[in-house]
N, C-alpha and C positions, 0 to 999 in steps of 0.2 A: 664686522661679523664676529659673533661670539664663538668660542671653542665648540660649544654644543651644536650650534647651527652648522659649523664647518664639518663636524663629524657626520651630521645628518645628511649634508650634501654629498659627502664621499660615499656614505652608505647607499644613498639613492642612485648614485652613478654606478656603483657596483651591482645594485639590483637590476638596473637597466641592461647591464652587460651579461647577465646570467643567461637570457635566451640565446644570445649570440654564441656564448661559450658552449652551450648545449648543442647548438647546431654545427659548431665547428668540425667535429669528427665526421659527421655525415657529409658536410660540404667538401671537406678534404678528400674523402673517399670518392665522391662523385667527380671531383676535379681530376684525381689521379687515374681512376679506372673507367671513366666515361668521357669526360670532356677532352682530355688530352688524347686518348685513343681515337675519338671521333675526329678531332682536328688532324691527327696524323693520317687517318683514313681519307679525309677530304683532300689533303695534299697529294696522297698517293693516287687518288682517282684522276688527277689532272696531270699525271706523269706519263712518260713514254720510255720504252727501253725493254730490257730483259734482265733476268736474274744474273746471267753471266756478265753482261756488259754494264749492268747498273741502270738505274732509273734517273731520268732527268725531268724536272718540272718544265712543262711546255704549255700548260693551260689547255690541253686537248680535251674537248668535250665529246668526241666521237663515241666513246664507250657508253655515255649516257643515252645517246640516240639508239644504240643497239637494243636496248630493252624493249623499245616499241617497234622494232623491225625484226632483228634476228631472233629475239627471245620472247616475242609476243605470245606464242603458244604456251610457253612455260609460265608466263605471267597469268594468262587466262586460267591455266590449271591451278595455280596457287590460289587465286581468288575464288575459283569455283569450289575447290575442296574445302577451303577455309570457311566459306559461306555455308556449304552443305553440312560440315561438321558442327558449325555453330547452331544452325536451325535444328538439326536432329538432336544435338546435345540439349538444347533448350526444351524441346518436346519431351525428352526423357527426364531431365533434371527438375523441371518445375513441378510436375506431379509428385516426384520422389521427395523433393524438399517440402512440398505442401503436406504430404502425408506425415513426414517426420515431425514437422512443426506443430500440427494440429491433432494428430491421431495416435501418436506413439509416445505419450508422456513418460511411461514407465521404461520404455526401451529406447528412448531418444539417444542416449549416449552410445548404446550399442550400434545403432544404425549409422550414426555419424562416424564411429570408429570403422565400420565396414566401408564407408566411402573413402576414408583417409588411408586405410591400410595399403591399397595398391600403390599409393605414392611412395611408400617405403621401399618398394621394389624398384630397382634401376629402370629407367625409361627403355633402355635397349632390351632388357630381359622381358619387359611387358610386351614389347613389340614382337620379339621372337616367339613369345607364347602364342600370338595370333597366327603365326605360320603353322603351328600345330593344330590350332582350332579350325583353321580354314583350309587345311590340307585336302588334297583331292580325295583321299580315302578316309577323311575325318568324319566325325559325327554330324557336323553341320551340313556338309555337302551331301552326305548320304541321306539325311533326313529331307533335305530340299528336293533331292531327286525322287525320293519315295512319294512325296506328296505332289509331285509334278511341277514344282516351281522352278526347277532347274533341269535342263535336258540331260540325257544320259552322258553325253560327251562334254557337258558344261563344267565349269570350275569357277571358284571364287578367288583363289590365290593368284597373284599377278594380274589383278584387274583393278579397276577404279573403285569397285565396291569394297575390296579388301583394304585399300588405302583409306577410304572413308570410315570403315569400321575401326581401323586402328586409331585414326585421329579422334573419333568420338570417344572411344574408350580411354585413351591416354589423357584427354582434357576434360572428361566428364566431371571430375571432382572440382575443377576450377569453375565449372558452371554451377554445380549444385550448392556448394558451400556459401557463396555470396547470396544466393537466392534464399537459402535457409535462414541466414542471419536476418535478412529483411523481413521474412515472414514471421520469424520468432519474436520480432519486436512489436508486432501488431497486437494491440490490447484487445483481449476478448470482448471487453465492454463495447467496443466499436461495432463488432459484428452483432452483439446482442441488441444494440440500439437500432441497427439496420433491420433486424428481425421484428423489433417492436414497432417499427414504422412500416410493417407489412411488405418489406422487400423480399423477393424470392431469393433462394440461395444463389442463383446465377446473377441476379442484380446486385446482391451484396458482394459477390466476388468481383464483378465488373466495376462497381462504383467505389468499393472500399479496399478489398484485398489486393487486386491487381495494381492500382495506382500506388499503393503504399509499398509494394514490393518491387517497383520499377528500378530503384537504385541498385538492388541486388541483381536484377535481370540485366541491366546495362553493364554492371561490373563483370558479371559472369560471361556475357557475350564478348566483351573486350578481352578478358583473360583467356578466352578460347580462340577467338578469331586471330588475334595478333600472333601468338606463337604458331598456330596452325598454318598461317600464310607463309611462314618462313621455315616450316618443317621440311626435312629431307630424309629422316630416318625411315619413316613409314613407306615412302616411295622405294627406297633402296631395298627394304626387306619384304614388303608386301606387294609392291607394284612391278611395273616394268618400264622400259624406256619410253613407251608411248605416253606415259603419265608423268613425265619429269616435271618437277616444280622449280621455282626460282631458287629455293634453298639448295637443290641439287646442282644447279648451275653455279651458284656462288661457291659451294664446297669444291666443285671440280676446278673452278678457276683458281682458287686459293691453294689447293693441296695437290692437284693432279697436273693441270696445265701450267701452273705457276705464272699466271697472268694477273699480278696484283692490281694494276690500274683498272683493268676491266672488272675484276671482282669487287673492288671498292666502289666503282661507279654504279654497278648493278645493285650493290647493297644499299647505297644512298638513295637510289631511285625507288627501290622497293619500300624503303622506310618512309620516303616522302609520300608515296601513294597510300600506304597504310595510315599514316598520320592524318592525311587529308580526309580519308574515308571515315576515320574515327571521329574527327572534329565535326564533320557534317552529320554523322549519325547521332552523336551526343546532343548536338544542338537541335536536331530534328525531333528527337523524342522528348526534349524539354527538361532534361536533368543537367543543367549547365554547371551545377556546383561541382560535378566531377572534373571539370576543366580548370577549376580554380584551386 
């Protein structure tokens, strides 16, 4: 082997190592802040004991079963609110993203900024603002009573509707932005071709626009459903104990009751349920590249 070929071989080896070197910081971050904590959480979920006496690994699976017995109402509330927030968010976000992508060329940046600006406000403050908006003497409740949609003694705060409104508002940007990105990538020539082939606006939307925007729809629904299912702030500030979600149970187990094994087991069970639903959903709608 000549010196030149040896140098070429070394350079080729270094070139092949470049992708791994670039991935190393991200992989290290995931290992330290995700894999290791998840492993510790899995160990904790199978322990027994107390904070005062200490915890001992016993392989106890009783806490996992409690999700489907003791905390079944909270699990139902979590999935119900997450699903409702996702559907309502989609119904609001898709027309909004569609209008920005196709009808506001001059003001596109402004409208996108208006969607992003609420994210600059802390999540807690955004949720507290809804306590003012939905207050019993507030403008919204007064208007609904005036037009007869709410009885005189009715209220919105501390109800399921308030929780749903808070979830939709807090996660609306995560729904709208991915949809906008997908819609903005659609070439106008494709819609012009559909018109040239005598397709009606509805047919062009159903055959061209909607299928091409599905990656954004799926991404948006996942970015909304997953965090909404584990949310506990909106229930604490806008709801009441009748609408407790799994996030509230986990928060109470970790920080109030100090039952770490139960909290860890409930967290893992909720995560497994959500992951299963996400995989089935993505495969059902046919955009499997999101799983790869």
